[in-house]
C-alpha positions as CSV (number, residue, x, y, z in Angstrom):
1,M,100.0,98.4,79.6
2,S,102.9,99.3,77.4
3,M,103.8,102.4,75.4
4,S,107.1,104.0,74.7
5,D,107.7,107.7,75.0
6,D,107.6,108.2,71.2
7,N,104.8,105.8,70.4
8,Q,102.2,107.6,68.3
9,S,100.1,104.5,67.4
10,G,97.2,105.7,69.5
11,H,96.8,102.2,71.0
12,S,95.6,102.4,74.6
13,P,98.1,101.2,77.2
14,F,95.2,100.0,79.3
15,H,93.0,97.0,79.2
16,E,89.2,97.0,79.5
17,G,89.1,96.5,83.3
18,E,91.5,99.5,83.9
19,L,89.5,101.7,81.6
20,M,86.2,100.8,83.2
21,V,87.6,101.7,86.7
22,Q,89.1,104.9,85.5
23,E,85.8,105.9,83.9
24,K,83.8,104.9,86.9
25,L,86.0,107.1,89.2
26,G,86.1,110.0,86.7
27,V,89.8,110.0,85.9
28,K,90.0,108.4,82.5
29,E,90.7,111.6,80.5
30,Q,93.2,112.9,83.1
31,V,95.1,109.6,83.1
32,A,95.2,109.4,79.3
33,K,97.2,112.7,79.2
34,Y,100.1,111.4,81.3
35,A,100.1,107.6,81.0
36,P,101.8,107.5,77.6
37,R,104.8,109.4,79.0
38,M,104.9,107.2,82.1
39,I,104.4,103.7,80.6
40,R,107.1,102.4,78.3
41,D,107.9,99.2,76.5
42,F,111.5,99.3,77.6
43,M,113.4,99.8,80.9
44,P,115.0,103.3,81.3
45,D,118.6,103.3,82.5
46,Q,117.6,104.4,86.0
47,H,115.3,101.4,86.4
48,R,118.0,99.0,85.2
49,E,120.4,100.6,87.6
50,L,118.0,100.1,90.5
51,F,117.2,96.5,89.6
52,E,120.8,95.5,89.4
53,K,121.7,96.7,92.9
54,L,118.8,95.2,94.8
55,P,119.1,92.3,97.3
56,F,115.6,91.0,96.5
57,V,112.8,91.4,94.0
58,I,109.1,90.6,94.0
59,L,107.3,88.6,91.3
60,G,103.7,87.8,90.3
61,G,103.3,84.6,88.4
62,L,101.0,81.8,87.4
63,D,101.0,78.2,88.6
64,E,100.2,75.4,86.2
65,A,96.4,75.9,86.8
66,G,96.6,79.6,85.9
67,D,96.1,80.7,89.5
68,V,98.1,83.8,90.7
69,W,100.9,83.8,93.3
70,A,103.2,86.5,94.6
71,T,106.7,85.5,95.5
72,I,110.2,86.8,96.4
73,M,113.6,86.0,95.0
74,A,116.8,87.1,96.7
75,G,120.6,87.1,96.3
76,T,123.7,89.1,96.5
77,P,123.3,92.5,94.9
78,G,124.0,92.0,91.2
79,F,122.0,88.8,91.0
80,V,119.6,90.7,88.8
81,E,121.0,91.7,85.4
82,A,119.5,94.0,82.9
83,P,121.8,93.5,79.9
84,D,119.8,95.8,77.7
85,T,116.6,97.8,77.9
86,T,114.2,94.9,77.0
87,N,115.7,91.9,78.8
88,L,116.1,91.1,82.5
89,V,117.7,88.1,84.1
90,I,117.3,86.9,87.7
91,N,120.1,84.6,88.8
92,A,118.5,82.9,91.7
93,A,116.2,80.1,92.7
94,L,112.9,80.3,94.4
95,F,112.9,79.5,98.0
96,D,112.1,75.9,99.0
97,G,108.3,75.3,99.3
98,D,107.3,78.1,97.0
99,P,104.0,77.2,95.2
100,L,105.5,78.7,91.9
101,T,108.3,76.1,91.8
102,D,106.5,74.3,88.9
103,G,105.0,77.5,87.5
104,L,106.6,80.5,85.8
105,L,106.6,78.6,82.6
106,T,108.4,79.9,79.5
107,G,106.1,82.1,77.6
108,S,103.8,82.9,80.6
109,K,103.1,86.4,81.7
110,V,104.8,87.8,84.8
111,G,104.8,90.9,87.0
112,F,108.0,92.3,88.5
113,L,108.6,94.8,91.2
114,G,112.0,96.3,92.3
115,L,111.8,97.9,95.7
116,E,114.7,99.5,97.6
117,T,113.5,99.6,101.2
118,T,116.3,101.9,102.4
119,T,115.4,104.7,100.0
120,R,111.7,103.9,99.1
121,R,112.6,103.7,95.4
122,R,110.3,101.4,93.5
123,N,109.9,100.5,89.8
124,R,107.8,98.0,88.0
125,M,108.3,95.9,84.9
126,N,105.8,93.4,83.4
127,G,106.5,90.9,80.6
128,R,106.9,87.3,79.7
129,V,109.1,84.5,80.9
130,A,111.8,84.1,78.2
131,G,113.7,81.3,79.8
132,K,114.0,79.4,83.0
133,S,116.3,77.0,84.9
134,D,116.7,76.0,88.5
135,Q,118.9,79.0,89.1
136,M,117.7,81.5,86.5
137,L,114.6,83.3,85.3
138,A,114.8,85.5,82.2
139,I,112.0,88.0,81.4
140,K,111.3,89.8,78.2
141,V,110.0,93.3,78.9
142,E,106.5,94.4,77.8
143,Q,105.9,97.3,80.1
144,S,108.0,99.4,82.4
145,F,107.0,102.2,84.7
146,G,107.9,103.9,88.0
147,N,106.0,104.5,91.2
148,C,106.1,107.2,93.8
149,P,107.6,106.3,97.2
150,Q,104.5,107.0,99.3
151,Y,103.3,104.4,101.8
152,I,106.6,102.5,101.8
153,Q,108.1,101.8,105.2
154,K,111.8,102.6,105.2
155,R,113.8,99.7,106.6
156,T,116.9,97.6,106.2
157,L,116.2,94.0,105.1
158,E,118.7,91.2,104.6
159,I,117.6,87.8,103.3
160,T,119.6,84.6,103.3
161,R,118.6,81.1,102.3
162,G,117.7,78.8,105.2
163,S,118.9,75.3,106.0
164,A,116.8,72.6,104.3
165,A,116.8,70.6,107.6
166,D,114.9,73.4,109.3
167,I,112.2,74.1,106.7
168,R,108.6,73.6,107.6
169,S,105.8,74.2,105.1
170,H,102.0,74.1,105.6
171,K,99.5,74.2,102.8
172,T,95.8,74.6,103.7
173,D,92.6,76.2,102.3
174,T,92.0,78.3,105.4
175,L,94.0,80.8,107.5
176,S,95.7,79.1,110.5
177,D,96.3,81.0,113.7
178,S,99.9,81.5,112.6
179,A,98.9,82.9,109.3
180,K,96.4,85.3,111.0
181,Q,99.2,86.4,113.3
182,T,101.4,87.3,110.3
183,I,98.6,89.3,108.7
184,E,97.7,91.1,111.9
185,Q,101.3,92.2,112.5
186,A,102.1,93.1,108.9
187,D,102.9,96.7,107.9
188,T,103.8,95.7,104.3
189,F,102.6,93.0,101.8
190,F,102.5,92.5,98.1
191,I,99.6,91.7,95.8
192,A,99.8,90.1,92.3
193,S,96.8,90.1,89.9
194,R,96.0,89.1,86.3
195,T,93.7,89.9,83.5
196,A,91.3,87.2,82.2
197,D,92.8,87.6,78.7
198,L,96.5,86.8,78.4
199,S,97.0,87.6,74.8
200,D,99.9,89.2,72.9
201,D,98.4,92.6,73.6
202,P,100.8,94.1,76.2
203,A,97.9,95.7,77.9
204,T,97.0,92.3,79.2
205,G,99.0,90.2,81.7
206,L,100.1,90.2,85.3
207,D,101.0,92.9,87.8
208,V,102.5,92.9,91.3
209,S,102.4,95.9,93.6
210,H,103.3,97.0,97.1
211,R,100.8,97.7,99.9
212,G,101.6,99.3,103.2
213,G,100.0,100.5,106.4
214,M,100.2,100.4,110.1
215,P,100.0,97.0,111.7
216,G,96.4,95.9,111.9
217,F,95.3,97.7,108.7
218,I,94.1,94.4,107.2
219,E,90.8,93.0,108.5
220,I,90.5,89.3,109.0
221,V,86.8,88.6,108.5
222,D,86.9,84.9,109.0
223,D,89.1,81.8,108.4
224,T,89.0,82.3,104.6
225,T,88.3,86.0,104.1
226,I,90.3,89.2,104.5
227,R,89.6,92.8,103.6
228,I,92.2,95.3,102.5
229,P,91.7,99.1,102.4
230,D,92.7,100.8,99.1
231,Y,93.8,104.4,99.0
232,A,94.7,107.1,96.5
233,G,97.6,106.4,94.2
234,N,98.5,107.3,90.7
235,R,94.9,106.8,89.4
236,I,95.9,104.1,86.9
237,Y,94.3,101.3,88.9
238,N,96.3,98.3,87.7
239,T,95.3,96.1,90.6
240,I,91.7,97.2,90.8
241,G,91.4,96.9,87.0
242,N,92.8,93.4,87.0
243,I,90.4,92.3,89.7
244,M,87.5,93.7,87.6
245,S,88.8,91.7,84.7
246,D,89.6,88.4,86.3
247,G,89.6,88.4,90.1
248,R,92.4,85.9,90.8
249,V,95.1,87.3,93.0
250,G,98.1,86.3,95.0
251,L,99.3,87.8,98.3
252,L,102.8,87.7,99.8
253,F,103.6,88.5,103.4
254,V,107.2,88.5,104.7
255,D,107.2,87.7,108.4
256,H,110.5,88.8,109.8
257,E,109.8,87.6,113.3
258,Q,108.8,84.1,112.4
259,N,111.2,83.8,109.5
260,A,108.2,82.8,107.4
261,L,106.8,83.5,104.0
262,L,103.0,83.5,103.8
263,Q,101.6,83.1,100.3
264,I,97.9,83.2,99.5
265,S,96.2,82.5,96.2
266,G,92.5,83.5,96.1
267,V,89.7,85.4,94.4
268,A,89.2,89.1,95.0
269,R,86.3,91.5,94.6
270,I,86.0,95.2,95.0
271,I,83.7,96.7,97.6
272,W,82.6,100.1,96.5
273,D,80.1,100.8,99.2
274,D,81.1,104.0,101.0
275,E,79.4,103.0,104.2
276,L,81.1,99.6,104.4
277,T,84.6,101.2,103.7
278,E,84.2,103.3,106.9
279,Q,83.8,100.1,108.9
280,G,86.6,97.8,110.0
281,P,89.6,97.9,112.4
282,E,89.9,101.0,114.6
283,G,92.5,103.3,113.2
284,R,92.0,102.5,109.6
285,G,90.8,106.0,109.0
286,K,88.3,107.6,106.6
287,E,90.8,108.0,103.8
288,V,90.1,104.6,102.4
289,E,88.5,104.9,99.0
290,R,87.4,101.2,98.5
291,M,88.0,97.8,99.9
292,I,89.6,94.7,98.3
293,E,88.0,91.5,99.7
294,V,90.0,88.4,99.2
295,E,88.5,84.9,99.5
296,C,91.5,82.6,100.2
297,K,91.6,79.4,98.2
298,S,95.1,78.2,98.9
299,V,97.4,79.2,101.8
300,V,101.1,78.3,102.0
301,Q,103.2,79.3,105.0
302,T,106.8,78.3,104.9
303,F,109.1,78.6,107.8
304,N,112.9,78.9,107.7
305,S,113.3,78.6,103.9
306,A,114.6,82.2,104.2
307,Q,116.2,84.0,107.1
308,F,115.3,87.7,107.6
309,S,117.2,90.4,109.4
310,E,115.5,93.7,109.4
311,A,115.3,97.0,111.2
312,L,112.6,99.7,110.8
313,I,114.2,103.0,110.0
314,E,111.1,105.2,109.6
315,R,107.4,104.9,108.9
316,S,106.1,106.3,105.7
317,P,106.0,110.2,106.1
318,I,102.4,110.2,104.7
319,F,101.2,108.8,108.1
320,K,102.0,112.2,109.6
321,R,99.3,113.8,107.6
322,F,96.6,111.8,109.3
323,A,95.4,111.0,112.8
324,K,97.5,108.6,114.9
325,N,97.2,105.0,113.9
326,N,95.7,105.6,110.4
327,S,96.7,102.9,108.0
328,L,97.1,103.6,104.3
329,D,98.2,102.4,100.9
330,S,98.1,103.2,97.2
331,D,96.7,101.4,94.2
332,A,99.8,102.2,92.1
């Protein structure tokens, strides 16, 4: 998606998958009225200001095979630079063991999320890799848009690079007991997705977004399958639309307790069945609108490549609107 505030071309900012979902759910005309004002082909100053003061950012990228991964990059605030409205530079290296180390190739599409956990501010920017080195990633902006703060857990989070001597990394095609523990305890994770077509059309590409809930909101079906509840958001359906277009996704879990990064690349499908969405872990609640089922194809869990220090300040206020132990998130 990409459209500036004064763009009068009439070109839809959405690809076929997003439009299909919007039409299926009866919001296509409504979204068309506000999306052109929301989705820009440049970063507003407030987005640039946020990105430049963050201690970490989240990316969605492709490996050499075209599979999707979500990852995190961190540094001293200021490590992200936005020299103008259409260029962004990340002055940091991926953490050791990251499956995107040989990916994020120049010219490839990328999704970007800036999230300030202490204030719940979040903005997204999608584009193409304009340049890359061991300590730098440059991105050319194709689309930029903001998100509401709902479902974000307010917390402090400090990230430092670990010692190479302490790093342990495990790559499998199933969920280990340790990976399951990370998922079961998670109240936040990130999902990256892609369109089948990765053309010059800015409506195609990658996206990465935040998901939140009470611990236990993700259902572990078996050693290779998880189900994620999906809840009301801004009705644009970036993630759901991408899954309808291609299906390949990447998940990122930051495990503060184990000092671990859990990254999963797999294939997702949407479960629309109302009866099925009411099933699942106790406390999920009836507010779930659909389910995202992910078949895990590659699982990478890396310990001690990053060290995390965090403290939960406050759960998302939206939880107060529902019964105790409900678990929620938005397809924003």
